[in-house]
C-alpha positions, 0 to 999 in steps of 0.5 A: 964276352962284351965290353960296354963303354959309358955314354956318360962321364963317370968318376973312377973309370967305366969298366963295367966288368970290374970288381972293386974292393973299395967303393969307386962310384956312388951306390945306386948310380945308374948309367947307360953304356954301349957295347964296343965289342964284337958281341955288339949287344947295343946300349945297356943300362947299369946300376952300381951296387954292393955284391953278395957271396956266391955271385958269378958273371950273369948271376940274377940278383935283387937290388935293395933300393934302400942301401943298394946291396944285392941278394941272389934272386930265388923263387918267391922273392919280392924285390924292387929291381932285378939285375944281372951281375957283370962280374963275380962281385962278392960280399964287401965288394962293389961292381956294376949290374945290368938293368937294361938292354941285352944282358947275360944271365945264369939260366937252367937247362933247356932255357930257350929264346923268345920266352918269359923269364921266371925265378927258380929255387936255384939262387941266382939263376932263372928259367923259362919254365912257368912258375906262378908268382915267379915271373920277372916283369921286364925280362924276356929271353933273346938267346938259348942256353949256352949263348954266350957260354955254358950255363948262360943265355942272353936276355933283354932287360927293361928295369925288371922286377918281381913281386911274387904275385899270381897274376 
């Protein structure tokens, strides 16, 4: 799918698609990396966090900036930072979440390219259907559903956030 390589020296290796059963990085550590795979997603930005149950590749999560735990994002959420999971990082596990660059996200049916992104009632998934108060600032779709795989789409992230505001 993608294979990001860190632009920085980080302890414990830099496999952004790995799930760790023990903490291998500082929680909240942010690094930049570039995609060395044929997908050529360019440069991305990643944060190291603790996972949550039911997380899958591309799950959209809220990052608790107090302790760097995650929760699956859903409608009416308020969070300082929104990210996408690089791997199925479950509860009591650790891994990388993307917060910048071209990323893979779980999406709902008929998701289209070139649209604003919104939270949904389906935890961990986003959509392009307008829902007042559920816009994800700093996110836009850059690919339609099923690219790169079923139920997934490409989005551009710029340290996204949500605030459940109506404007």
